C-alpha positions, 0 to 999 in steps of 0.5 A: 084565621088572621091575615095581613094583606100586603098590597103593591101598586107602585107600577103596573105590575100589581101585586098582593100578598097574604101573610099569617103569622109573620108567613107568606102564605100566597103571593099573587105574583105565583099565580098562572094569569094574575101576574098582570092583573090590575084587579086588585079585588080579584086578586085578593078575592083569589088569594082569600078562595086560595086559603079558604078565607073571607074578607073579614078574616083580613086583620091588617093592611100594609100598602105602599102609597108610592111614588109611582105610577099616580093612576096605579098608586090612587087604585091601591090606596082608594081599595085599601082606605076602602076596605079598611074603612069596611072592615074597621081595620088599619093601614101601615103604609110605607113609600117605595123608597122604603120598600126598595132600600129594605130590599136592598139591605139584604145585598148591600151596605151602601147607600141606595139610590132609588129612581121612578120615572116620571113625565117629561124627563121628571122623576122621584128620587130618594136616597135610603141610608140604612133604614132611613130615607136621607132624602127625596126630590121630584123633579128633572132627572139630572138635576134631582139626582145631583142634589140627592146623590151629592157628596157620595163617593159610592152608592148602590142604585135600584129602579127601572132607570138606573143605567141612566142613574148610573151614567149621571154619576161618572166620578162615582162608584156605582153598584147595580142592586137588580131591583127594578120595583118594590116587591111584596113581599118585603112590603108584607115583612114590613107591616109585620115588623110595624106591628112588632115595634108597635108603630102607629097604623093610620086610618086612611092613607093618601097617595105619595106624589110630586106635590107632597111637601117632602119632594121640595122642602129641602135646601 
C-alpha cells in the first residue's frame, strides 16, 4: 500500500489526510473526536489503523509550511521532518497562500488576497493570481494590505480576518471566497500534482515565518 500523507497545522485545527492512487481515503476532520486534536502522531496513527496500514506504507509527505500560528507550523514541520528521516521518504512543501489560492481557483478567476493574523496587529498577506503567489508581505495589517493589493480594482479575499481586509479596501470591489484556513484535502491534491509534474521534493523543510526574506525583499 503506497500512501501520501498531507499535514496541515497552520492553525489550531490540526488536520491530516491520507491518499492512495490519487484519491483521499482518510480525513482526520471527518473522524469523531479527532477534529480538535493537536496530536499529529495520534492523528496519523488513527488514519493508518483505520486503513489497516502501517507507517512504512507512507511513501511521501506533503505539508503546509505556513505562514500561520508559529508554534503550530513548527509542530507539523518537526513531525514531517522526523517521519521523512525515519522512513527515507521525501516531502513536497507548499505555503498557506498557495493552498488557499488553489482552493479559491475553483470558485473565482479573480486575484485572491489572503491574510493571516499575527501578534500586535501584524499579519501575513499574500496575493495569489492563478497558480502563482505574486506577492507576500509581513507587517502592520493596513500597511501590507495596501502594498500587496496596490492597483487592483477587484479582488477576492480569504482568511479568517478577510472582513477586516475588505474594510481596508473601500475603493476596490471585493468578493468573499468564504475560505478561512488551508484545506488538507487541497494540500493532498497538490502533493499528487507535484509528483505528476516531477517537481523536486525536499528531504527536510523549514517553517515559513516573518523572518523569511520573501516577506521583506519586495520594494
